[in-house]
C-alpha atoms as a printed R data frame, in Angstrom:
   type eleno elety resid chain resno      x       y       z
1  ATOM     1    CA   UNK     A     1 32.784 -42.456  11.482
2  ATOM     2    CA   UNK     A     2 29.876 -44.255   9.826
3  ATOM     3    CA   UNK     A     3 27.199 -42.433   7.918
4  ATOM     4    CA   UNK     A     4 23.558 -42.735   8.933
5  ATOM     5    CA   UNK     A     5 22.931 -44.913   5.880
6  ATOM     6    CA   UNK     A     6 25.743 -47.292   6.870
7  ATOM     7    CA   UNK     A     7 24.395 -47.513  10.416
8  ATOM     8    CA   UNK     A     8 20.910 -48.038   9.012
9  ATOM     9    CA   UNK     A     9 22.185 -50.880   6.808
10 ATOM    10    CA   UNK     A    10 23.635 -52.613   9.874
11 ATOM    11    CA   UNK     A    11 20.504 -51.986  11.957
12 ATOM    12    CA   UNK     A    12 18.241 -53.370   9.232
13 ATOM    13    CA   UNK     A    13 20.392 -56.496   8.907
14 ATOM    14    CA   UNK     A    14 20.297 -56.930  12.684
15 ATOM    15    CA   UNK     A    15 16.517 -56.446  12.787
16 ATOM    16    CA   UNK     A    16 15.887 -58.936   9.987
17 ATOM    17    CA   UNK     A    17 18.221 -61.445  11.622
18 ATOM    18    CA   UNK     A    18 16.619 -61.192  15.049
19 ATOM    19    CA   UNK     A    19 13.111 -61.327  13.587
20 ATOM    20    CA   UNK     A    20 14.006 -64.631  11.968
21 ATOM    21    CA   UNK     A    21 15.112 -66.023  15.328
22 ATOM    22    CA   UNK     A    22 11.962 -64.754  17.081
23 ATOM    23    CA   UNK     A    23 13.741 -63.003  19.939
24 ATOM    24    CA   UNK     A    24 11.227 -60.393  21.154
25 ATOM    25    CA   UNK     A    25 13.593 -58.231  23.230
26 ATOM    26    CA   UNK     A    26 16.252 -58.117  20.520
27 ATOM    27    CA   UNK     A    27 13.619 -57.473  17.850
28 ATOM    28    CA   UNK     A    28 12.278 -54.468  19.769
29 ATOM    29    CA   UNK     A    29 15.787 -53.114  20.350
30 ATOM    30    CA   UNK     A    30 16.751 -53.507  16.683
31 ATOM    31    CA   UNK     A    31 13.473 -51.967  15.483
32 ATOM    32    CA   UNK     A    32 13.914 -48.964  17.773
33 ATOM    33    CA   UNK     A    33 17.379 -48.435  16.341
34 ATOM    34    CA   UNK     A    34 16.025 -48.590  12.773
35 ATOM    35    CA   UNK     A    35 13.307 -46.061  13.626
36 ATOM    36    CA   UNK     A    36 15.801 -43.737  15.334
37 ATOM    37    CA   UNK     A    37 18.139 -43.848  12.338
38 ATOM    38    CA   UNK     A    38 15.233 -43.281   9.955
39 ATOM    39    CA   UNK     A    39 14.556 -40.014  11.813
40 ATOM    40    CA   UNK     A    40 18.204 -39.008  11.320
41 ATOM    41    CA   UNK     A    41 18.209 -39.388   7.537
42 ATOM    42    CA   UNK     A    42 18.925 -36.117   5.817
43 ATOM    43    CA   UNK     A    43 16.670 -34.359   3.360
44 ATOM    44    CA   UNK     A    44 18.908 -35.639   0.567
45 ATOM    45    CA   UNK     A    45 18.139 -39.301   1.338
46 ATOM    46    CA   UNK     A    46 17.000 -41.235  -1.744
47 ATOM    47    CA   UNK     A    47 13.217 -41.126  -2.179
48 ATOM    48    CA   UNK     A    48 13.021 -44.894  -2.678
49 ATOM    49    CA   UNK     A    49 14.815 -45.530   0.606
50 ATOM    50    CA   UNK     A    50 12.396 -43.247   2.428
51 ATOM    51    CA   UNK     A    51  9.485 -45.001   0.703
52 ATOM    52    CA   UNK     A    52 10.646 -48.454   1.811
53 ATOM    53    CA   UNK     A    53 11.210 -47.295   5.374
54 ATOM    54    CA   UNK     A    54  7.865 -45.506   5.628
55 ATOM    55    CA   UNK     A    55  6.103 -48.654   4.432
56 ATOM    56    CA   UNK     A    56  8.229 -50.805   6.760
57 ATOM    57    CA   UNK     A    57  9.541 -52.768   3.789
58 ATOM    58    CA   UNK     A    58 12.763 -53.358   5.657
59 ATOM    59    CA   UNK     A    59 14.113 -56.138   3.416
60 ATOM    60    CA   UNK     A    60 13.636 -53.884   0.375
61 ATOM    61    CA   UNK     A    61 15.316 -51.002   2.217
62 ATOM    62    CA   UNK     A    62 18.269 -53.253   3.057
63 ATOM    63    CA   UNK     A    63 18.456 -54.500  -0.540
64 ATOM    64    CA   UNK     A    64 18.400 -50.885  -1.725
65 ATOM    65    CA   UNK     A    65 21.257 -49.935   0.598
66 ATOM    66    CA   UNK     A    66 23.260 -53.006  -0.386
67 ATOM    67    CA   UNK     A    67 22.841 -52.263  -4.094
68 ATOM    68    CA   UNK     A    68 25.116 -49.253  -3.703
69 ATOM    69    CA   UNK     A    69 23.631 -47.344  -6.594
70 ATOM    70    CA   UNK     A    70 21.681 -44.135  -6.202
71 ATOM    71    CA   UNK     A    71 18.047 -44.274  -7.194
72 ATOM    72    CA   UNK     A    72 16.431 -40.913  -7.605
73 ATOM    73    CA   UNK     A    73 13.087 -41.938  -9.024
74 ATOM    74    CA   UNK     A    74  9.847 -41.290  -7.226
75 ATOM    75    CA   UNK     A    75  8.081 -44.348  -5.792
76 ATOM    76    CA   UNK     A    76  5.192 -45.504  -7.992
77 ATOM    77    CA   UNK     A    77  3.378 -48.090  -5.904
78 ATOM    78    CA   UNK     A    78 -0.058 -49.047  -7.086
79 ATOM    79    CA   UNK     A    79  0.468 -47.760 -10.610
């Protein structure tokens, strides 16, 4: 069974791929899946991942998940 983060990684990759091909129905479907999985993240999800998702920085969120290293720092945008 895949973890929510693994499913989220796949959903983000799918969303980014469909957005590049400009397929409105597939984009909406992929985005809805990303948003649903975001809601399922546990309280222990890395703060940076939550930050990227809340700001809809989906490429950064995917890069974060692909990096495979935990990041526990607090987001410091604008500082």
